[in-house]
DOBARO-431127 format. One line per 8 residues: number of its first residue (from 1); their letters; for each residue x, y, z of N, C-alpha, C. Coordinates in steps of 0.05 Angstrom, whole numbers, plus 5000, padded with zeros to 4 digits. Example, Ala and Ser with C-alpha at 12.3 -4.5 7.8 and 13.67 -1.06 7.14 Angstrom:
// DOBARO-431127
1	as	5264 4886 5156 5246 4910 5156 5264 4934 5156  5257 4955 5142 5273 4979 5143 5258 5001 5157
//
This chain:
// DOBARO-431127
1	mtrtlavv	5594 9263 4620 5612 9284 4614 5638 9273 4600  5649 9255 4615 5675 9239 4610 5670 9227 4581  5649 9212 4579 5646 9199 4553 5641 9214 4530  5629 9237 4533 5627 9258 4511 5653 9267 4504  5672 9272 4524 5697 9282 4516 5712 9263 4503  5709 9235 4509 5723 9212 4495 5712 9214 4466  5687 9218 4458 5679 9217 4432 5689 9241 4419  5693 9265 4429 5702 9290 4417 5732 9285 4413
9	avlaaagt	5747 9274 4432 5773 9267 4426 5783 9250 4404  5767 9229 4402 5770 9209 4379 5765 9221 4353  5742 9236 4351 5736 9250 4324 5755 9272 4318  5765 9287 4340 5784 9307 4332 5811 9297 4325  5819 9274 4335 5844 9262 4327 5841 9251 4298  5820 9239 4290 5815 9230 4265 5814 9253 4245  5802 9274 4254 5799 9296 4234 5826 9312 4226  5848 9303 4237 5874 9315 4230 5884 9301 4205
17	araddhsy	5871 9279 4196 5883 9265 4176 5875 9280 4150  5893 9283 4132 5889 9297 4103 5894 9278 4079  5880 9282 4059 5883 9263 4036 5901 9278 4017  5918 9265 4004 5936 9274 3985 5945 9251 3970  5963 9254 3946 5967 9232 3928 5986 9212 3940  6001 9217 3961 6024 9199 3973 6015 9190 4000  5992 9190 4006 5982 9187 4034 5958 9169 4037  5959 9154 4058 5932 9138 4063 5926 9147 4093
25	rlaigatd	5931 9171 4099 5924 9180 4127 5894 9184 4130  5882 9192 4110 5850 9194 4113 5837 9169 4119  5849 9148 4103 5835 9120 4111 5840 9112 4141  5864 9118 4149 5872 9110 4177 5857 9126 4197  5853 9154 4188 5836 9171 4207 5809 9164 4208  5794 9158 4185 5769 9148 4185 5763 9121 4199  5781 9103 4195 5780 9078 4210 5779 9083 4239  5798 9100 4249 5801 9107 4280 5774 9120 4287
33	avagtvfv	5762 9140 4273 5736 9151 4278 5715 9134 4278  5712 9115 4262 5693 9096 4264 5696 9077 4289  5718 9067 4291 5723 9047 4315 5717 9062 4341  5730 9086 4342 5722 9101 4369 5691 9108 4374  5677 9115 4351 5649 9119 4353 5635 9095 4361  5640 9072 4348 5626 9046 4354 5633 9039 4383  5657 9041 4393 5664 9038 4421 5649 9053 4441  5649 9081 4437 5637 9097 4453 5605 9096 4455
41	vgvelgdt	5594 9088 4430 5566 9082 4428 5560 9062 4446  5577 9041 4446 5572 9017 4464 5571 9028 4494  5593 9042 4501 5596 9052 4528 5568 9068 4538  5563 9086 4517 5538 9105 4524 5512 9088 4528  5508 9065 4513 5485 9048 4518 5482 9040 4546  5500 9039 4562 5498 9031 4590 5498 9000 4590  5483 8989 4608 5482 8963 4616 5460 8948 4597  5464 8943 4572 5447 8929 4554 5459 8909 4538
49	aatlplml	5445 8892 4524 5455 8870 4511 5475 8876 4489  5473 8900 4477 5492 8913 4457 5516 8926 4467  5518 8929 4494 5540 8943 4499 5566 8931 4497  5570 8906 4510 5594 8891 4505 5600 8885 4474  5583 8876 4458 5590 8872 4429 5600 8897 4415  5586 8919 4421 5596 8944 4407 5624 8955 4419  5629 8951 4442 5654 8957 4451 5675 8938 4440  5669 8913 4438 5691 8893 4427 5693 8901 4398
57	aggaiatv	5672 8908 4384 5675 8910 4354 5691 8936 4350  5685 8958 4367 5703 8983 4362 5731 8978 4369  5738 8961 4391 5765 8953 4393 5779 8935 4374  5761 8917 4362 5773 8900 4345 5779 8916 4316  5760 8935 4311 5765 8950 4286 5791 8967 4289  5792 8980 4314 5816 8996 4321 5843 8980 4319  5842 8954 4329 5863 8938 4330 5874 8924 4301  5854 8920 4284 5862 8903 4262 5865 8922 4238
65	vpptlhgl	5848 8940 4234 5845 8952 4208 5867 8972 4202  5877 8989 4222 5901 9004 4215 5925 8986 4207  5933 8969 4223 5955 8953 4213 5955 8939 4186  5927 8932 4181 5922 8919 4154 5925 8940 4133  5918 8964 4138 5922 8986 4120 5950 8990 4112  5967 8990 4132 5996 8993 4126 6008 8968 4110  5998 8944 4116 6003 8922 4100 5995 8922 4069  5974 8932 4066 5962 8936 4039 5979 8957 4024
73	hdnwgrlg	5994 8974 4036 6013 8991 4026 6040 8983 4024  6045 8958 4028 6072 8945 4030 6088 8957 4053  6079 8966 4073 6093 8977 4093 6093 8956 4117  6109 8936 4115 6110 8912 4133 6121 8921 4162  6138 8937 4162 6149 8944 4186 6129 8961 4205  6117 8979 4189 6096 8994 4199 6072 8982 4209  6069 8960 4194 6046 8945 4201 6052 8930 4229  6078 8921 4233 6084 8910 4260 6084 8931 4281
81	islaahla	6093 8954 4276 6094 8976 4295 6065 8982 4306  6049 8985 4283 6020 8993 4287 6007 8974 4306  6010 8948 4299 5996 8925 4313 6007 8925 4344  6034 8928 4345 6045 8928 4370 6033 8953 4386  6035 8977 4376 6021 9000 4387 5991 8996 4398  5975 8984 4380 5949 8982 4386 5939 8961 4406  5961 8939 4407 5956 8918 4427 5967 8927 4454  5987 8947 4454 6002 8954 4482 5990 8981 4490
89	lppaglai	5985 9003 4477 5982 9026 4487 5954 9031 4499  5929 9020 4487 5904 9024 4499 5904 9010 4528  5912 8982 4529 5914 8971 4554 5929 8981 4577  5953 8995 4565 5971 9008 4585 5955 9034 4596  5941 9047 4580 5925 9071 4588 5903 9064 4605  5890 9040 4600 5871 9028 4617 5883 9023 4645  5903 9010 4645 5914 9005 4671 5921 9029 4688  5934 9048 4671 5939 9073 4689 5912 9084 4697
97	glrvgtar	5893 9090 4680 5870 9101 4687 5856 9087 4711  5857 9060 4710 5843 9043 4734 5860 9050 4759  5884 9052 4756 5899 9058 4780 5893 9086 4792  5894 9105 4773 5884 9133 4783 5857 9133 4794  5838 9118 4781 5810 9116 4790 5807 9104 4818  5825 9082 4822 5823 9071 4851 5834 9090 4871  5854 9109 4865 5865 9125 4884 5843 9146 4891  5828 9154 4871 5808 9175 4871 5783 9165 4888
105	glrhifdd	5777 9139 4888 5753 9128 4901 5739 9109 4880  5720 9092 4891 5708 9072 4876 5690 9083 4853  5678 9105 4858 5659 9112 4836 5673 9127 4812  5702 9130 4813 5716 9142 4792 5729 9122 4774  5730 9095 4785 5745 9074 4769 5739 9069 4741  5713 9067 4733 5705 9060 4707 5710 9089 4688  5704 9110 4697 5712 9134 4679 5737 9140 4674  5755 9135 4697 5783 9142 4697 5794 9120 4677
113	glvglvig	5786 9095 4682 5797 9073 4663 5791 9077 4636  5766 9088 4628 5755 9092 4601 5771 9117 4589  5778 9137 4606 5794 9159 4597 5823 9148 4588  5834 9133 4606 5862 9121 4601 5862 9104 4575  5841 9088 4570 5840 9073 4547 5836 9088 4523  5821 9109 4523 5820 9129 4500 5846 9143 4495  5859 9150 4516 5885 9162 4511 5904 9144 4500  5906 9118 4509 5921 9097 4495 5915 9095 4467
121	hlaasald	5887 9094 4460 5882 9092 4433 5887 9115 4415  5886 9141 4426 5893 9164 4411 5923 9163 4405  5939 9156 4422 5968 9150 4420 5974 9134 4398  5963 9109 4397 5966 9091 4375 5957 9102 4348  5936 9115 4349 5922 9129 4324 5940 9152 4313  5954 9168 4332 5971 9190 4325 5995 9176 4310  6005 9155 4322 6029 9141 4309 6019 9129 4282  5997 9121 4278 5989 9107 4255 5987 9131 4234
129	vamayrdg	5973 9151 4242 5971 9174 4220 5998 9185 4213  6016 9188 4234 6043 9198 4225 6058 9180 4207  6054 9151 4209 6067 9132 4191 6059 9129 4165  6031 9139 4161 6016 9135 4139 6022 9149 4111  6043 9167 4114 6051 9182 4091 6073 9166 4076  6068 9167 4049 6086 9155 4031 6101 9174 4016  6126 9174 4018 6143 9195 4004 6162 9178 3984  6150 9161 3970 6166 9146 3951 6174 9121 3962
137	dpnaprti	6197 9119 3975 6204 9095 3986 6190 9085 4011  6176 9063 4009 6158 9055 4034 6177 9045 4055  6202 9039 4050 6221 9030 4072 6238 9051 4082  6234 9076 4075 6251 9100 4081 6246 9102 4112  6269 9110 4126 6268 9116 4155 6248 9138 4161  6236 9135 4183 6214 9156 4190 6222 9169 4216  6217 9195 4216 6222 9209 4246 6195 9217 4251  6187 9210 4279 6159 9220 4288 6164 9235 4312
145	glggaf	6152 9257 4313 6153 9272 4340 6126 9280 4350  6119 9276 4371 6098 9284 4389 6105 9303 4411  6087 9322 4411 6091 9340 4435 6064 9348 4447  6068 9360 4472 6043 9369 4486 6050 9384 4508  6032 9396 4522 6036 9411 4546 6018 9398 4569  6030 9396 4591 6012 9385 4614 6015 9404 4637
//
């Protein structure tokens, strides 16, 4: 159940990207959807020879391609921010999830760690999609707001 929710969350986040003349949000969203799907397929396969390679491939796609897309659009600052977010937020989410799973008992460690990792990936992806809009000057200051209810 947790893994299915992870797939739905990744695909829903990527589905918020829209195509227009001044944006590459759709490319960022599609990349995140592919990366998340590859990762979760690896998780769903269970303990097979393809599990780890698929999980690593999904993580590599999610870490490398969005910053590269920012660079291809001459947004070098956004490239750095995106790379830092993709290198920091998913592992931070994983660490928090593992800590929560440990507190809940041994059988929850993997699932809670996975949920934390996915939340970290979604946060980095949301940041990427928000930064992908081009309004003329690629070096113009950006204001990004995120909100939610807990």
